[in-house]
N, C-alpha and C positions, 0 to 999 in steps of 0.2 A: 366588796371584791377582795379576794385573797391577796395578801402581800406577795409580790413576785420579784424575782431577781433574774434578769435576762442576760444570758450569754450569747455568743455568736450562733451556736448551733442548738441550744436548748434553753429552757427556762426552768427556774426553781420556784415552786410554790413554797413560801417561807413564813407561814403564819401559825403552824401548829407544832413544829419541832421544838424541842426544849432549847436548843441553841440554833441561832440563825447562821446564814452564810457569812463566813468571815475570812480574813486574809490567811490565817493558818491553814484552813482547808484548801483554799485556792493554791497556796504555795505547795502543799504536799501533792495535790492533784496534778499540778503542772511540772513539778521537779522530780518526783520519784521515778526510779528506774523501771522501765517497761521493756521487755524483750520480745522479739518476734516469736520465740518459742513458748511464751506464756499462754496457757490455755484456761486456767481457772484461778480466780482471785477471790479473796474475802475482805470485806470492809467491816471492821469491828467498831460499833458505835457510829452508825452511818449518819444519824441526824437527818438532814434534808436529802442526803444522798449525793451531794455535790461532788465529792471526791470520786465516788464510783462512776458518776456520769462523765467526769473529766477523763478517767481511765478508759471508759468505753469509747469515748471520742478518739483518744490517742491510739488505742490498740483494737483494731476492728476484729481481731480473732478471739478476743478475751471474753469469757463468760464470768460474771461477777455476782456473787451472793453477798448480801448486806444484812447485818443484824443490828438490832438496837433494843436495849432493855426497856426503853420508853415506848409505850404503845402508839401514842399520837405521832411520835417521830418516825417510827417504822411505817405507819400508815401513810404519812406524807411523803416519805421517800418512795414508797410504792407508787403513789400517784405521779410523782415526778418521773419515775422510771417508765411508767406506762405512756406518759405524754412525750417521751423522748424518741429520737430516731432509732434508739438501740433497745427498745423495749423487750425484744426477744432474747437479749443477752444479759438482762438485769433482773434480779429478784430481791425482794425485801422481806424480812421476817422479824416479828416481834419476839425476841428471844434474848435471854441473858447468855453470855459466853459460857458460863458454867453448865448450862443446860443444852448447849448446841452440839448436835451430833451430825457432822456433814456427810459422813459416809465415804467421802473421797478426798484425797489430799489436794492441796493448793500449790501452785507455783509462786504465788505472791499473797501475802497478807499485809494489809495496810490499815493504819488507824491514826486518828487525831484524838488520842485518849484523854480521859479526865486526868488531871495532874496535880490538883491542889490537895494537900493532905492536912496540914495543921492550920490552914488559914480559916478565917471566919466563914462559916457556911451560909449560903444564901437561904433565906426563909422559904423560898419556893422550892419544894422538895424535888420537882422534876429538874429544875436548873441545877440544884445542888448535886443530884445524882450524875448529871452530865458533866459537871466540872470537877467533882471531888472523887478521889481514887479509893474511897472506902469500899466500893462494891466491884471495882474493876481496877486492879493494880497492874503495873508492868510485869510483875511476876506471873500474874494470871495469863497475860498475853503471851509471854515467852514460854510458859508451860504448855499452853495450847499449841503454839507454833512448833514446839519440839515434837509434838505428836502428829500434826496435821500439815506440815510443810513437806513437799517433796525433798529429796536429797539435795538438789540444787536450788531449792526454793529460797525466797527472800522475805524479809520483814522490814517494812518502811514505816517510820513514826515521825511525827513532829512534836517537839517538847519544848518547854522553857530551857534556855541555855544553861541555867544553873542546875538542871537535872541531868546534864550530860554524863558526868562522872558516875553518879549512882546508877544510871541506866546501863552504862558499860559494865559495871560490876554485876548487875542483875543478868544481863545478857550472857556474860561469861559463865555464870553459875548454871545456865541451861545449855551451854555448849555453843553459843552464838558469838560471832566476831563481826565487828563493823567493817564494811568495805567502802562506805562512802559517808562523808559528813559534810553538811552544808550549814555554815553559820550564817544566821540572818540578822542583819542590822537594819534598824529603821532608817537611820541616816549615818553617813560615814564617820561622823564625829562621836558616835556613841557605841558602846560595846554591844555585842550581839544579844538579842532578847529571845530568839528562838533558835532551835537547831533541828535540822532534818537528819535523822540517823537511819542508815540502812544496814541490815545485818544478813549474814548467811552462816551456815555451819562451817564454811571453809575459811581457814586463817590465811589471809593474804594482805598485802600492803593496802592500806586504806587511803583513798583520795580525800583531800579536804578542800572545800570551796567556800567562798564568801559571796553573799549577795546583799546589796543595799536596796531597800525598797523605795526610798524617797530621795528626790533631788530637786532643789529650787521650787519646792512647794507642790511638786507633782510626782508621778511615778518616775523612778530612775530608768535610764535606757536599758539596763540589764533586766529589771523586773518587767518592763514593757516587752522586751524580747521574749522573756520566759512565758508570758501570758498572752502573747499576741494572737494565739488561736482561740482565745476564750473571751476576754473582755471586749465589750462593744466599743467603748470609748472612755474618756476620762471620768465620766459620771458613774461608771460601773453599773449602769442600769440597762 
């Protein structure tokens, strides 16, 4: 039987994608900004499709295209989309970003991108491609966004916290400005390990938030509140 990860309103088949469902994806899916005016969105490097499914649950008007350079991942995302309550608004394609021609602009682009560069590469080529930025860099993503986001469109990313400064520089070089930053700590006593960064073309004062994931051996109240529409219970199954 295929490995599956069950949420309140959908299930994820989780056995063929190069990377499995993880906290980073759930964080971005639950926390990124979605607006009532959003109509089209793109998920770059969709994996199992979990972020796209969370966005579809949160925004009933949103149509979402998802791409992945890894064939089995794109195929599994497509299965998960078809098995969801929002199958008519979700599509998955096996495609590298460099080869993708959407034909119509997006109100939102989101990604949990590969972010390792100089670290030891995984011997599994599929996992290495999913985790390492040699074939999909932040510059590639911002370059694509500069052409295919609407004027008021947004780009939402989750990254290691130590990549925040370099990502801000990359964003600026393509004319993007941060409007929201969420620093993510595992526990209150440790520094942030992840950051959610949201960008637009409009330079405005950026908000900064903090979220702590764990407290007293379980989910923190704030993380529980953020994910209350998705997780079934403390087992996350």
